[in-house]
Steps between C-alpha positions, in 0.01 A plus 500: 500500500359360175773296324413578138670479163487842340353529150758638268392829337207554728446878551613628838554854612779498768407854600165369630661235722542550869748245632425581858138409471437167666205439265747462212631175664160368611293549190721667242776370274836605635694258284366676185608832654848374583552334158422836333727689737788256433459558122420876509617664820688259732614761750186714531414787735149510674381812662296412805399854620637850488803404710549125463594261218720196425681323226377160393746231397364201298802342328704223664840660456393836632317350792789284597735803480275709735453230760860382492674835531450638854768762442268685251162389606414489874243297692507723798230742397236230446464200279119504435286751319281579793811670650555713186616847616536393858801384697462139611487508891684175506804625304828389641324262740327249269691290261270578211546872563877500549789510257835320527718483706254537781253274308761239460578490875134471587433240238790256552365330821152472360642351181698244702177402669324453173740287294355203319635266763363711790149522362478134402426410865167683472388273209285274725311798653442666159386170342253444796355844452463450125316183556266672745424761240449256214279282713224745411518377145429132574127531525449555123309821577626835368771655713693833471856392416634866510335561842658186631841593371497817714576302813803326350764769580410475870581122485862606437533841649280426800701185583841661442408804704343278774171686488189339666291317231184655633648850388551394140158583359508858632863548385400380159216748490726788620761438236228489230385840620864621474556382136148582367362790712271615229342160434140512621530162659775611738438872529365661822431836344758700316830346369687712750288387797527137403879527479525672831275255677689201349838645586408607848354153583791308351767710675310477831470120453879461444578740782306266742684199346836663558432565859440134562770371258781694663469268803449191285759508219515199269605420153209680332529806275384744757747381757767536226397859435523570869851363510652676196827679581542818298850635572470397866144621549167329495233639262249739652145373555365713211747335259406147616130581467555635145679187400241268651236693298722479187552118528136417549398742226754355264371144561146605432582695184639206307391162617123498448491650152747273329288180528179697409664628184613151405153353586336735248721327238422162646124542442522664159755276332658155511784628711409305814514163338828587320665616824380198690612253234854647490511632859851383585669637189323842495463574872764772524425667172127486556517670837716770363257550219212527749698773685568691169141454384338631816750777587291572813709795626373737231758788551800622692583865524830677536616864493790619287801625700645675201403587143494174306449421128267201458319384186568831318351705793676711760379416849582794729639463854218459749250368244309178576547198269249207508604163358204294392609136560221342299597709206866413526415135534317513164775675304516347157871559469570279801222245512399305191123501447457679839117471505522121507519303821796270408577247771823410316626855459885512525706791616205650672667813646178650650532778758194391702707516816685816400867513422815612661546591869121505558431159344222353713659363820208258539521354153601160636192478715268612217658240266469220751136581573410520134685177427327308773162633387554399138629156608173451692282621212681300230530175705162482669244674268370385163324798367386869575221691330382857534173537703433874499626843432867588538565819701834691499650688781435881490861613556783667311756338716408125498382328180279200574173324511302522823209271408539185284205267553578140392376151512783248562521125446731331749655165424323228696813385670572856635153565636575353844811724526291817473216373716756447772636850446150640523429312822825629654410852395162474663645385832802747522 
């Protein structure tokens, strides 16, 4: 998604805007749309067809209220717009599509396995993969930074789920098809056919993994899912498959698009030098700002369980409500100068990972991966410059850049480090 600063007073007809259209996020100006909505119509109904429509929420307080209150807004009917008007087949079995208290019982062991202390042991594996990826930049020739970042989530998720490294590229491709089924680069026909193919192959893959893993339990995430005790019972296979899918999809939604969003600022401003010079003092605030800035999960959907008054509108029981995270994270009443990437921003209460019971269970892994990546970039590279056209993902669910060609200048003392990483990658 294009990370623009809206022009105040620019003419814009909200009735002509289709928020479902993936093209709005790949080549349009969604931030201009959301800014006008926050000012003129912050809880706005969009009719999709004769039978379907949804409410859009673009203010921080309203978005937080919807996502936090599972007693009035349920996740069990679907959390993404492609499921609008359909019941989520994973409802009640997948953490993302289950409300408390069942959600809490399913989440608790996963959350224990993903504490800061627990994920820290994966730091060497994540760092090694990051160095493999960045070794492509050492030649001084143009390389696609965004494309390179796509493999990063598998460095964490693949390691933590104990998945064969040889499978990572195909899993990355399948999750890209799942989050951007209309993108011509990932599509295999219609959006529906692309989703069906990706889901079928991913579920079949994890089904085969489960058959082997049941006889080879360890301390990995899949073994943990197999061992969960829900009121004296083990989860059914379908539930485990759904949660394997959810975990790998969640990793691939966030991690690649945060550094690409920040890198766009690196190459168009003096941000890189400022962050590098003050790295120790701004590390925490800068990473949170990168997360707010990118807001890669574009929306979450809920359904009203009762009639609710929100933003001067009455949302009727059963109606869909879509919270646009990128809009909430640019709310002028919460974030001072929200269209500026401020590495020193204080009280950065972004909702990039959601809020409430469904706060992203893998946020610790995402933060660690992004932190290690930025450490590598800031400590070992001197400069980046744009080397071609920037291409944005064609998706209404994930906001991000899919192609970002750059030329990088690595520090002389770090060159050997990445050459060794490249040689290791070539032999593994």
